[in-house]
C-alpha positions, 0 to 999 in steps of 0.5 A: 534499972531494968524498964519495960517498955510496952509498945505496940508499934515498935520500928527502926528507921529502915520503916517509912515513919520516923523513928521515934520508938527506936531512938527512945529504946536505943537512948534508953538501953545505953543506961538500962536495961530494956525489954519492949514489949511489941508486935511484928506488925510493922517488920513487914513495912522494913525497906532497908537494913541499916539500923540493927532491929533491936538497939543494943541494951534492948531486948524485944519480945514479939507478938503476932498481932497483925495491924495496918492503916487499912483494917476497919474499926473492929478488927483494929479493936481486936488486934488492940485487945489481942496486943494488951492481953499478950503484954499482960500477962507477959508483963505478970511473968517477966523478971519484975522491972524497976520501972515501966513504960506504956506508950498510947496509942492505943490506950489498951497498951498503956492500960496493960502497962498501968495494970501490970505496974499495979500488980508488981507495985513498981512506978510506970510512965504513961507516954501519951503519943494521941488522945485516946479515947477522944480521938476514936470517939471523934472519928466515930470508931466508938458507939455511944452506948456507955463506954464514952464515959467508961473511957474517959473514966479510964483515960483519967485513971491511968493518967493519975496512977502515971508517976510520969504523964510525957505527952507530945505537945503543949496542948495535948500536956493541957488536956492530961492536966484538965482531966488529971489536975494532980498528975505530972507531966511533961512535954517531949516532942516528937522531933527530928533526927539531925544526925540522919538530916545532915548524913544527906550526901549530894549524891544521895539527893541526886539519887532520890531526885532521878528515882521519882523524876523530880524535874518540875521547878517546884516540889509540893510533898505530902509524906506520911499515912494516908489514914481517915483522919489525914484529909487525903481527899481535900489534899487530891482536890487542891492538888488538881485545882493547883496543877490544873493552872501550874506547870511547872508544880509536881504535888506528891505523896509519899506514903500508904494507908487507907486512901492509897488507891484514891492517890493511885486513881488521881495520880494516873489522870493526873501526870502532875500528882504523883503517888511515891512508894512508902520510903525508909526514914533517911530517905524520907528526909532527902525527900524532904530536902527537894520539897518547896513546901510540905503538908500536914493536913487532918480532918476537922475534929478538934482532937486532931487540933492537939496531935504532934505530928512527926512530918510537920517537925521533920519538914521543919528541921530539912527546912521545908515550910509548911502548911498544916490545918490543925487549929492548935499548936502547930498553926501557933507556931507557924504563925509566931515564928514565920514557917508556914502557913495555916489553912482551915480544915478541908478548905481545898480551895484555900489550900490551892491558893495558899500553896499558889502564894507561897510559890509566887516567892521563890525568895521569901519561901527559900528565907522562911526555910532558913528560919523553920531549920534554924528553929527545929535545930534550936527547939527540936533535936531528936538527940537533946529530946531524948536527953531530956527523956532520959532524964525523966524516966530516971527520975520517975525509977528513983521516985523523985518525980513531984 
């Protein structure tokens, strides 16, 4: 088939992120002719050159639409609309595809994909990576001047128009089924790349340890976006409480985003709190293998309980127990399987106590890490998940979706 992918934030594992978009289009490119309509926004974040920017069988159409996490809400909205307009125009002018895949966030990217699919009379798949418009509404980025109802109506209409909706968590799937009861919905989790994990050599681990001076007995790691939704002030408060009592603990923050300057200021005052630079995905995985515990945190908003953070899967896959603050499926998962803990959102004292208790039992922590690794390899191997995704794509393209 000829497949057009509307994906505003395409990146590869050479960037400081989990590289799922690259894994998806790389897998589809083995069987189909794939054109990705994207932007150049992530190219500047490339930390290595191990992976081709465009996998075999994939053509990238890149628009110059800048974007980063530090932008104000109006500037981000402008970037969303500029991408959607250019992708819409290109989608109508390019050779007619057999199938369109539109990936949200933002919702405007999926809306452009759905519009092109309708006008050109082809089926489309709606990939839901974050719940929009619920997320920007609950984060206060969308004023309530009649827009909320209109956006929710548009969201439900997109679900209904898609031949297949693909979500990243079961909680997201339930949201879609509630908003559009007749939609065909399947969950394909973010997953983790065990090929990259299995390639981590003792030499590379030693290089990472030496580069970042990981000389404490225990490493507590947050690796991901320092965004407004990630409860970074709560993590920093908990870290300050922890290192004030424990001289054998290092709390590291690896990434970039809105709260980067706050983390840097805190690190200047606390030697045991450290800001690490953004790393390529393979190096981030190597860093996870050093960690005794990882943190997956979000502010207290109902919509965030459903999300599917890549760092959660990477933590489990590298055998690192995880503390989550999402009172949704991640809480249920870690508590059911004994591979982590839940702490109520925005509770720094409780978070510090949880970490302190976990580190007090190194043998139990190590056993929990082995459980996490085995669970992830069995349930969240990205190769398996992408094969499942490719099957959904083939069914949608052939018109056999229920």
